[in-house]
C-alpha positions as CSV (number, residue, x, y, z in Angstrom):
1,M,2.6,0.7,16.8
2,T,-0.4,1.2,19.4
3,T,-1.2,0.0,23.0
4,T,-2.6,1.0,26.0
5,D,-1.8,1.7,29.7
6,R,-3.0,0.6,32.8
7,G,-5.7,3.4,32.6
8,G,-6.7,2.5,29.7
9,A,-5.1,5.6,27.6
10,W,-3.6,4.8,23.8
11,W,-0.4,5.5,23.4
12,G,1.5,4.7,20.0
13,F,4.4,5.3,17.9
14,T,5.6,5.4,14.1
15,A,8.6,2.6,14.3
16,T,10.9,2.7,11.4
17,S,10.7,-1.0,10.8
18,F,9.8,-4.2,12.6
19,C,11.4,-7.1,12.3
20,S,10.7,-11.1,11.8
21,L,12.4,-12.6,14.7
22,S,10.7,-16.7,14.8
23,A,8.3,-18.7,12.5
24,D,8.0,-20.8,15.3
25,P,6.3,-19.2,17.7
26,P,5.5,-16.2,15.4
27,A,7.6,-13.5,16.5
28,V,8.8,-9.8,15.8
29,L,11.0,-7.2,17.2
30,V,10.6,-3.5,17.0
31,C,12.8,-1.0,18.8
32,L,11.6,2.0,20.6
33,A,13.6,4.9,21.8
34,K,14.0,5.8,25.8
35,D,13.0,9.2,25.5
36,A,9.6,8.6,23.4
37,Q,6.5,9.9,25.7
38,C,5.2,6.4,24.9
39,H,8.1,4.4,26.1
40,P,6.6,3.8,29.5
41,A,3.2,2.8,28.5
42,F,5.3,0.0,25.9
43,V,7.4,-0.9,28.1
44,D,4.7,-2.2,30.9
45,A,2.2,-3.1,28.3
46,R,1.5,-7.1,28.1
47,S,0.3,-6.5,24.3
48,W,0.5,-4.5,21.7
49,L,-0.6,-4.2,18.2
50,V,1.5,-4.0,15.0
51,H,0.3,-1.9,12.1
52,V,1.5,-2.2,8.6
53,I,0.2,1.1,6.8
54,H,-1.5,2.0,3.4
55,P,-0.2,4.7,1.8
56,D,-3.1,7.2,2.4
57,H,-1.9,6.8,6.1
58,A,1.2,8.8,5.7
59,E,-0.1,11.4,7.4
60,L,-1.2,10.1,10.3
61,A,2.6,8.1,10.0
62,I,4.3,11.3,10.5
63,R,2.0,12.4,13.2
64,F,3.0,9.2,14.9
65,A,6.3,10.4,14.7
66,T,5.9,13.7,16.3
67,H,7.0,14.2,19.7
68,G,3.9,15.9,21.8
69,A,1.3,15.5,18.7
70,D,-2.4,14.3,19.7
71,K,-1.4,10.5,18.0
72,F,-5.3,9.5,18.1
73,A,-7.2,13.1,17.4
74,T,-7.8,12.3,13.9
75,G,-7.3,8.6,13.1
76,D,-9.6,6.2,12.2
77,F,-9.1,4.3,15.5
78,H,-11.5,1.5,17.6
79,A,-10.4,-0.8,20.2
80,N,-10.2,-4.5,19.4
81,E,-11.2,-7.8,21.5
82,R,-8.1,-6.7,23.7
83,G,-8.8,-2.9,24.3
84,L,-6.1,-2.2,21.7
85,P,-6.2,0.7,19.2
86,L,-6.8,-0.6,15.8
87,L,-6.6,1.2,12.3
88,H,-9.6,0.8,10.7
89,R,-7.8,0.3,7.4
90,Y,-4.3,-1.7,7.1
91,C,-2.2,-3.9,5.1
92,A,-1.2,-5.9,8.3
93,A,-1.8,-5.8,11.8
94,L,-0.1,-8.3,13.8
95,E,-1.4,-8.2,17.2
96,C,1.6,-9.2,19.9
97,T,2.2,-10.6,23.5
98,T,5.4,-8.8,24.8
99,R,7.7,-11.7,25.5
100,S,10.9,-9.8,26.2
101,L,12.4,-6.3,26.3
102,C,16.1,-5.8,26.0
103,D,18.2,-2.7,26.5
104,A,19.8,-1.5,23.4
105,G,21.8,1.7,24.6
106,D,19.4,4.9,23.8
107,H,16.5,2.2,22.4
108,T,14.5,-0.8,23.6
109,I,13.9,-3.9,21.8
110,L,10.0,-5.1,22.5
111,I,10.2,-8.5,21.3
112,G,6.4,-10.3,21.4
113,Q,4.9,-13.2,20.0
114,A,2.4,-12.6,17.3
115,D,-0.8,-14.0,18.6
116,N,-3.1,-13.1,15.7
117,T,-2.6,-11.7,12.2
118,Q,-5.1,-9.9,9.8
119,L,-4.1,-9.1,6.5
120,G,-5.6,-6.3,4.4
121,W,-6.4,-5.8,0.4
122,D,-4.2,-2.7,0.0
123,L,-0.4,-2.7,-0.8
124,P,1.5,-0.9,2.2
125,A,3.3,2.3,2.1
126,V,7.1,2.3,1.4
127,Y,9.4,5.0,3.5
128,F,12.2,5.6,1.4
129,R,14.4,8.6,1.2
130,R,12.0,11.0,3.3
131,S,8.9,10.2,2.4
132,F,6.2,7.6,1.5
133,H,5.7,5.5,-1.5
134,R,3.2,3.3,-3.2
135,L,3.9,-0.1,-4.6
136,A,3.2,-0.9,-7.8
137,H,0.7,-3.6,-8.9
138,P,2.5,-6.2,-10.4
C-alpha cells in the first residue's frame, strides 16, 4: 500500500491482505495498525494504491513491513497521475479513493472505492507459513 501526505512525502506499508468489499461500486478494505508510522498519512489520505506484488518483490514487502525502514530506498517506484507512488512492475494495482475509516480496536479499517485497476502479466506472490511463494502456471 502506498500514499502521499499533504506535503507530498511518500508513505507505505505491507498489508497482510486486502478484501473485496463491493462490486458496485468496486470497493476494497485494508486494515492498518494504529501504531504504524504511516497511520496518520493513510488516515488523512484522499487516495491510495494497493499493489499485488510479484514474488521478486518479496524483499520489498519485508522492508515495507519493517518499522523504521526507508520504504522507498531501493524500490522501483514512480509517481502516477495523482502523484501516488506506483511500483513499476506489479501483478495488479488498484487506485482507491478513501470512502470511510472504521475504528477496529488497535487497527483502522480503510475503505476505498477502486477508481482504477491495472493488471500486469505476472502471477502474484502468496505469503504462506512466513515466506513468499510462487504460484504455478496452470
